[in-house]
matplotlib code that plots the C-alpha trace (Angstrom):
import matplotlib.pyplot as plt

x = [2.1, 4.4, 2.4, 1.2, 0.3, 3.2, 6.5, 7.2, 10.6, 8.8, 8.8, 12.4, 11.4, 10.1, 13.6, 13.4, 10.0, 11.5, 14.6, 12.2, 9.9, 11.7, 9.4, 6.2, 7.5, 8.3, 4.9, 3.2, 5.3, 4.7, 0.8, 0.6, 2.6, 0.1, -2.9, -1.7, 0.9, -0.4, -2.7, -6.1, -9.8, -9.9, -7.7, -4.9, -6.8, -9.8, -7.7, -6.0, -9.5, -10.7, -7.5, -8.2, -11.5, -10.3, -7.5, -9.8, -12.0, -9.0, -7.7, -4.2, -2.6, 0.5, -2.0, -4.0, -0.8, 0.5, -2.9, -3.8, -0.5, -0.9, -4.5, -3.3, -0.4, -2.9, -5.0, -7.6, -9.1, -9.6, -13.2, -12.9, -10.6, -13.0, -15.8, -14.0, -13.5, -17.4, -18.2, -15.9, -17.7, -21.2, -20.3, -18.7, -21.8, -24.1, -22.3, -23.3, -26.8, -27.2, -26.1, -28.7, -31.1, -29.0, -29.6, -33.2, -33.8, -32.0, -34.4, -37.5, -36.4, -35.7, -39.1, -40.6, -39.0]
y = [21.6, 24.2, 26.1, 25.0, 26.2, 24.0, 23.7, 20.5, 20.7, 19.7, 16.1, 16.0, 15.9, 12.3, 11.3, 13.0, 11.2, 7.9, 8.6, 9.5, 6.4, 4.0, 1.0, 2.9, 4.8, 1.3, -0.2, 2.7, 2.4, -1.4, -0.8, 1.7, -0.7, -3.5, -1.4, 0.3, -2.1, -5.5, -7.1, -7.6, -7.4, -3.8, -2.8, -0.3, 2.4, 2.2, 2.4, 5.7, 7.1, 6.3, 8.0, 11.1, 11.6, 11.0, 13.2, 16.0, 15.4, 15.3, 18.5, 17.1, 18.8, 16.3, 13.4, 15.0, 15.5, 12.0, 10.2, 12.2, 11.3, 7.7, 7.4, 8.8, 6.3, 3.6, 4.7, 6.9, 9.5, 13.1, 12.6, 9.7, 11.8, 14.7, 12.4, 11.0, 14.5, 15.2, 12.1, 13.2, 16.7, 15.1, 13.2, 16.0, 18.1, 15.2, 15.1, 18.8, 18.1, 15.0, 17.1, 19.7, 17.4, 18.0, 21.9, 21.4, 19.2, 22.0, 24.7, 22.5, 21.9, 25.5, 26.5, 24.4, 26.0]
z = [17.6, 18.8, 21.2, 24.6, 28.1, 29.1, 27.3, 25.4, 27.2, 30.3, 29.1, 30.0, 33.5, 33.1, 33.8, 37.2, 37.8, 36.9, 39.3, 42.2, 41.7, 39.4, 39.9, 39.7, 36.5, 35.1, 36.0, 34.2, 31.1, 31.1, 31.6, 28.8, 26.4, 27.3, 26.6, 23.3, 22.0, 22.6, 20.1, 21.6, 21.1, 19.9, 16.9, 17.6, 15.4, 17.6, 20.8, 19.6, 18.5, 22.0, 23.3, 21.1, 22.7, 26.3, 25.7, 24.8, 28.0, 30.3, 28.3, 27.9, 24.9, 25.0, 24.9, 22.1, 19.9, 20.5, 20.1, 17.0, 15.4, 16.5, 15.1, 11.8, 11.7, 12.4, 9.4, 11.0, 8.8, 9.6, 9.9, 12.2, 14.4, 14.3, 15.1, 18.1, 19.3, 18.9, 20.8, 23.6, 23.5, 23.7, 26.6, 28.5, 27.7, 28.7, 32.1, 32.6, 31.2, 33.6, 36.6, 35.8, 37.9, 41.1, 40.4, 39.7, 42.8, 44.9, 43.4, 44.1, 47.8, 48.3, 46.9, 49.7, 52.6]

ax = plt.figure().add_subplot(projection="3d")
ax.plot(x, y, z, "-o")
ax.set_aspect("equal")
plt.show()
């Protein structure tokens, strides 16, 4: 993908982040590798499909690109990637739907005043 709200060149600043907090930076890199690269209960393809969905809910274009590419590399189909996106969209919409009860409760309380 060639167009973002933020330039891909911004990633060069990871070096600056690492220099500012080397131990924390390395801990994150190690954690990320542990989650995605170590063989575990979930196959890497499933982890990447989860990451595609989460990247859409966190609205991170860099994460979307990285995890879509990784999911494809792990054998995910276009249909599986699209479904992961729709699962994320449903959950995001579900949050708004679930929180509608707060608004409805406020309206009911205001009626009683």
